[in-house]
C-alpha positions in Angstrom: 0.0 0.0 0.0 2.8 2.4 0.9 4.6 1.6 -2.4 1.4 2.4 -4.4 1.1 5.8 -2.7 4.7 6.4 -3.3 4.4 5.6 -7.0 1.3 7.8 -7.3 3.2 10.8 -5.8 6.2 10.2 -8.1 3.9 10.1 -11.2 2.0 13.2 -9.9 5.3 15.1 -9.5 6.5 14.1 -13.0 3.2 15.2 -14.5 3.5 18.5 -12.6 7.0 19.1 -13.9 5.9 18.4 -17.5 2.9 20.7 -17.2 5.0 23.5 -15.7 7.6 23.1 -18.4 5.1 23.1 -21.3 3.3 26.2 -19.7 6.6 28.0 -19.4 7.6 27.3 -23.0 4.2 28.3 -24.4 4.2 31.5 -22.4 7.7 32.4 -23.6 6.7 31.8 -27.2 3.9 34.4 -26.9 4.9 38.0 -27.8 4.4 40.2 -24.6 3.5 43.2 -26.8 0.0 43.5 -28.0 0.3 45.0 -31.5 -2.2 47.3 -33.1 -2.8 47.9 -36.8 -3.6 50.9 -39.1 -5.3 51.2 -42.4 -3.7 53.0 -45.4 -5.3 56.4 -46.1 -5.9 58.6 -49.0 -4.0 61.9 -48.7 -1.9 64.5 -50.5 1.9 64.1 -50.3 4.2 67.0 -51.0 8.0 66.6 -51.3 9.8 69.7 -50.1 13.3 71.0 -49.9 14.6 73.9 -47.8 17.1 76.5 -49.1 19.0 78.5 -46.5 20.0 82.1 -47.3 19.0 85.7 -46.5 16.8 88.5 -47.7 18.5 91.5 -49.3 17.4 94.6 -51.2 16.9 94.2 -55.0 19.3 97.2 -55.6 22.0 98.6 -53.3 23.7 101.8 -54.5 27.1 102.9 -53.3 27.5 106.6 -53.2 31.1 107.6 -54.1 32.8 111.0 -54.4 33.7 112.6 -57.8 36.9 114.1 -56.3 39.4 113.2 -53.7 39.6 115.0 -50.4 38.8 114.9 -46.7 35.3 114.4 -45.3 34.2 117.8 -43.9 30.8 116.8 -42.6 28.4 113.9 -42.8 24.6 114.8 -42.8 22.9 111.3 -42.7 22.9 108.4 -40.3 22.2 104.7 -40.9 18.5 104.0 -41.1 17.5 107.4 -42.4 15.3 107.6 -45.4 16.6 109.9 -48.2 15.4 111.0 -51.6 17.3 111.6 -54.8 19.4 114.8 -54.4 19.6 114.9 -50.6 22.9 116.0 -49.3 24.9 113.1 -47.9 28.3 114.7 -47.0 30.6 117.5 -48.0 34.3 117.2 -48.9 37.2 119.5 -48.1 39.6 119.5 -51.0 43.3 119.1 -50.3 45.2 120.1 -53.4 48.0 117.9 -54.7 51.2 120.1 -54.7 52.4 118.9 -58.1 49.0 119.4 -59.7 48.6 122.8 -58.1 52.0 124.0 -59.2 51.3 122.8 -62.8 47.9 124.6 -62.8 49.5 127.8 -61.6 52.2 127.6 -64.3 49.5 127.0 -66.9 47.6 130.1 -65.8 50.7 132.3 -65.9 51.7 130.9 -69.4 48.1 131.6 -70.6 48.4 135.2 -69.4 51.6 135.8 -71.2 50.2 134.4 -74.5 47.1 136.5 -74.1 49.1 139.7 -73.5 51.1 139.0 -76.6 47.9 138.2 -78.6 46.3 141.4 -77.4 49.1 143.6 -78.6 49.1 141.8 -82.0 45.4 142.1 -82.3 45.3 145.8 -81.5 48.0 146.6 -84.0 46.4 144.6 -86.8 43.0 146.1 -85.9 44.4 149.6 -86.7 45.9 148.3 -89.9 42.7 146.6 -90.9 40.7 149.8 -90.2 43.0 151.7 -92.5 42.6 149.1 -95.2 46.3 148.2 -95.2 45.7 144.4 -94.5 43.2 142.1 -96.0 40.1 140.8 -94.2 41.5 137.2 -94.2 44.7 138.3 -92.5 42.7 140.1 -89.8 40.4 137.1 -89.2 43.5 134.9 -88.5 44.9 137.4 -86.0 41.4 137.7 -84.3 41.2 133.9 -84.1 44.6 133.6 -82.3 43.5 136.4 -79.9 40.2 134.6 -79.0 41.9 131.3 -78.5 44.4 132.9 -76.1 41.5 134.3 -74.1 39.8 130.9 -73.9 43.0 129.2 -72.9 43.3 131.5 -70.0 39.7 130.8 -68.9 40.3 127.0 -69.1 43.6 127.3 -67.1 41.8 129.3 -64.4 38.9 126.8 -64.2 41.4 123.9 -63.8 43.1 125.8 -61.0 39.7 126.4 -59.2 38.9 122.7 -59.5 42.2 121.7 -57.9 41.9 124.4 -55.2 38.2 124.1 -54.3 36.8 121.1 -56.1 34.6 123.0 -58.5 34.8 125.4 -61.3 31.2 126.6 -60.8 29.8 124.6 -63.7 28.9 121.4 -61.9 31.7 119.3 -63.5 33.0 118.4 -60.1 31.4 119.1 -56.6 32.4 118.9 -53.0 28.8 118.2 -52.1 28.0 114.4 -52.2 24.3 113.8 -52.9 22.1 110.8 -53.0 21.6 109.4 -56.5 18.6 107.3 -55.6 15.8 107.3 -53.0 15.8 104.7 -50.2 17.1 103.9 -46.8 20.7 104.5 -45.7 22.1 101.1 -44.9 25.7 102.0 -44.1 27.8 105.1 -43.6 31.4 103.8 -43.5 33.1 107.2 -43.3 33.2 109.9 -40.7 34.5 113.4 -40.4 38.2 113.7 -41.2 38.4 110.5 -43.3 40.4 110.6 -46.5 38.3 109.9 -49.7 39.5 108.7 -53.0 37.6 109.7 -56.1 35.8 107.2 -58.4 37.5 106.9 -61.8 38.3 104.4 -64.5 41.2 102.9 -62.5 39.8 103.1 -59.0 36.3 102.2 -57.6 36.7 105.0 -55.1 35.7 105.3 -51.4 32.1 104.5 -50.5 30.5 107.3 -48.6 27.1 105.7 -48.0 25.1 102.7 -49.2 21.4 103.3 -50.1 18.8 100.7 -50.8 15.0 100.4 -51.2 13.8 98.2 -48.4 10.3 97.8 -49.9 11.8 95.8 -52.8 13.5 92.7 -51.3 14.7 89.4 -52.8 15.7 86.0 -51.3 19.2 84.8 -51.9 20.0 81.2 -51.0 21.6 78.0 -52.0 20.2 74.6 -53.1 21.9 71.3 -53.1 22.8 69.8 -56.5 20.5 66.8 -55.8 17.4 69.1 -55.8 18.4 71.8 -58.4 17.2 69.8 -61.4 13.7 69.9 -60.0 13.5 73.7 -59.9 11.9 75.8 -62.6 11.3 79.5 -63.1 8.3 81.1 -61.3 8.0 78.2 -58.8 6.3 79.4 -55.6 8.4 79.6 -52.4 7.5 80.1 -48.8 10.0 82.4 -46.9 10.4 82.2 -43.2 12.6 84.7 -41.4 14.6 84.0 -38.3 13.9 87.4 -36.9 10.1 87.2 -37.4 8.3 84.3 -35.8 5.0 82.8 -36.9 5.0 84.7 -40.2 5.8 83.5 -43.7 6.2 85.5 -46.9 5.3 84.3 -50.4 8.0 84.4 -53.1 8.6 83.4 -56.7 11.7 81.8 -58.0 13.4 84.0 -60.7 17.0 82.8 -61.0 19.0 79.5 -60.7 22.8 79.7 -61.1 24.1 77.9 -64.1 27.3 76.9 -62.2 27.6 75.4 -58.7 30.0 76.3 -55.9 31.6 73.5 -53.9 31.3 74.1 -50.1 32.5 71.5 -47.6 32.5 68.8 -50.2 28.9 69.5 -51.4 28.0 71.4 -54.6 25.5 74.3 -54.0 23.7 76.4 -56.5 22.7 80.0 -55.9 19.0 80.9 -56.3 17.1 84.2 -56.2 13.4 84.8 -55.6 11.2 87.9 -55.5 9.7 88.3 -52.0 6.2 89.7 -51.5 6.5 91.8 -48.3 3.8 92.5 -45.8 3.5 96.2 -44.8 2.7 95.2 -41.2 6.2 93.9 -40.8 9.5 95.8 -41.2 12.0 93.5 -42.9 15.6 94.6 -42.5 18.3 93.9 -45.1 20.3 90.8 -44.3 17.8 88.8 -42.3 18.6 85.1 -42.3 15.8 83.2 -44.1 14.7 79.7 -45.1 12.8 79.1 -48.3 10.6 76.1 -48.5 10.1 74.8 -52.1 7.6 72.1 -53.1 9.5 70.0 -55.7 7.0 67.2 -55.9 3.3 66.7 -55.2 0.7 63.9 -55.5 -2.9 64.3 -54.6 -5.3 61.6 -53.4 -2.8 58.8 -53.2 -2.8 55.7 -51.0 -0.3 56.2 -48.2 0.9 54.9 -44.8 3.1 56.3 -42.2 6.7 55.9 -43.1 7.4 54.5 -39.6 5.4 51.3 -40.5 7.7 50.4 -43.4 10.4 47.7 -42.9 13.2 46.7 -45.2 14.7 43.3 -45.8 18.3 43.2 -44.6 19.5 41.2 -47.6 17.5 42.4 -50.5 16.6 45.9 -49.2 13.0 45.2 -50.3 10.4 47.3 -48.6 7.6 45.4 -46.8 4.9 45.7 -44.1 3.2 43.1 -42.0 -0.5 42.6 -42.5 -2.9 41.5 -39.8 -4.6 38.2 -40.5 -6.3 37.6 -37.2 -5.9 38.3 -33.5 -2.1 39.1 -33.2 -1.4 37.1 -36.4 0.6 38.9 -39.1 2.2 38.0 -42.4 4.8 39.8 -44.6 3.6 41.7 -47.7 6.2 43.2 -50.1 5.2 46.7 -51.4 6.4 49.3 -53.8 6.9 52.9 -52.5 6.5 56.2 -54.2 6.8 59.8 -53.1 7.5 60.6 -49.4 7.4 63.8 -47.3 9.2 62.2 -44.4 6.0 61.3 -42.5 3.7 59.7 -45.0 4.9 57.6 -48.0 2.9 56.7 -51.1 2.1 53.0 -51.7 2.3 52.4 -55.4 1.6 48.6 -55.2 1.0 45.9 -52.6 -1.8 47.4 -50.4 -5.4 48.4 -50.4 -7.5 50.7 -48.2 -9.0 47.6 -46.5 -5.7 46.1 -45.4 -4.5 46.5 -41.8 -0.8 47.2 -41.3 1.0 46.2 -38.2 2.4 49.0 -36.0 5.6 47.1 -35.2 7.6 49.8 -33.4 5.4 50.5 -30.5 7.0 52.5 -27.8 5.9 52.3 -24.2 4.7 55.6 -22.7 6.8 56.8 -19.8 4.9 56.5 -16.6 5.8 59.1 -14.0 5.7 57.8 -10.5 3.4 59.6 -8.1 4.7 61.4 -5.0 3.1 58.7 -2.9 5.1 55.9 -4.6 8.3 57.9 -4.1 7.6 58.3 -0.4 6.9 54.6 0.0 10.1 53.7 -1.8 12.1 56.2 0.3 10.5 54.8 3.5 11.3 51.2 2.5 15.0 52.1 1.9 15.3 53.8 5.3 13.8 50.8 7.0 
């Protein structure tokens, strides 16, 4: 009898171990995560690229002096609005000693020639009046006399230009005036600075820079991978770093024919006309980003890009379809355009399919103050 009980206990223990083992194996084979699924949706997908750059005035005019000299006084400040003809600055002329000496010598020489021509003219005038010389001879003498007078005037005007900067005829001026209307962006000179005149061999010293801030353009750069998709008059959306929650419409007007290599990447310069809002004051040089739509498809079947998986060996894109309760199978698909969030499904899915959300993340649960107190109390005990 005792042996029979003993055998029964042993058999019961063996059956218990077998049952526990099978339960443990079956439990381990079950996925602890309960997956959910999503249906593909119809939507519009836009592929965009962003060009970084800045907004600058359409035209910036540098005001330069017509003569060399020293700044006597500056009448404008940065930020002031001026109109054509407004006085910007005045110049004090400092004559070059060599040029001054040459001009003085030319005046003296012209006076000597004029005195001689005057004596010759007076003598021949008397002879002409008496009929001793012909009219042709007298005209030649009179011509030399008039030329001598004009040479003296020219020499004296040249001397005035060298000494004071003007001969009184507007050929040169010590007053520097605005040549266009707009806002003064920079005034890089101050009283006492030396100025160099603008001529064929020298650009000259810039006294002020003037621009019309109501006519702005966007200047930026686009990567070579995107430049082939750009076309003239494409719409852009400009966002400025200095003005939050506001965008400005723009229209592409220029794409550079040649790229510039920067840090190993080839960039192409672009320009776009910006439509300004009178409620916002846009300053020259604001940093800006231009959003350009380079591809768009409407009413296409799409899923979230996060649901797509790729085969490690073939790089084939696929998703997992729900067959039943927590039962899924692989389905290869063909992808189309993507905006980084949603991706177009060209082939492989229908709107009725349910796609597995395979990368579920557990929400972070914040412990309550009571749990923290209990944990702290437990540690102290």
